[in-house]
VMD Tcl script that draws the C-alpha trace (Angstrom):
set ca {
  {0.01 0.00 0.00}
  {1.47 3.32 -1.05}
  {1.00 6.20 1.34}
  {0.13 9.56 -0.10}
  {2.48 12.39 0.84}
  {0.72 15.13 2.72}
  {1.48 18.77 2.12}
  {2.81 20.75 5.05}
  {-0.07 21.96 7.16}
  {0.22 25.72 7.77}
  {-2.16 25.44 10.71}
  {-4.57 28.01 9.32}
  {-5.93 29.08 5.96}
  {-6.80 32.56 7.26}
  {-4.21 34.71 5.52}
  {-4.41 37.93 3.52}
  {-1.35 36.87 1.57}
  {-1.43 34.58 -1.46}
  {1.82 32.79 -0.62}
  {4.10 32.05 2.30}
  {6.89 34.08 0.66}
  {4.72 37.20 0.48}
  {3.69 36.68 4.10}
  {7.33 36.46 5.18}
  {8.26 39.61 3.23}
  {5.28 41.46 4.69}
  {6.30 40.46 8.21}
  {9.88 41.65 7.60}
  {8.69 45.00 6.27}
  {6.33 45.41 9.23}
  {9.11 44.59 11.70}
  {11.45 47.03 9.95}
  {8.83 49.77 10.16}
  {8.38 49.16 13.89}
  {12.18 49.20 14.44}
  {12.56 52.47 12.54}
  {9.64 53.99 14.46}
  {11.17 53.05 17.78}
  {14.55 54.38 16.67}
  {13.00 57.74 15.77}
  {11.02 58.02 19.03}
  {13.86 56.95 21.29}
  {16.48 58.86 19.33}
  {14.94 62.26 20.10}
}
mol new
graphics top color blue
foreach p $ca { graphics top sphere $p radius 0.5 }
foreach p [lrange $ca 0 end-1] q [lrange $ca 1 end] { graphics top cylinder $p $q radius 0.2 }
display resetview
């Protein structure tokens, strides 16, 4: 009996992004924006 390979389960299908790559890039941009914001506020 051959077992079917299962795709990796992301855990949720609730995502505004069409792919995992776009989600990762969006998270990096968001984190960068937060870091720059903190740098500006603290750097005063």
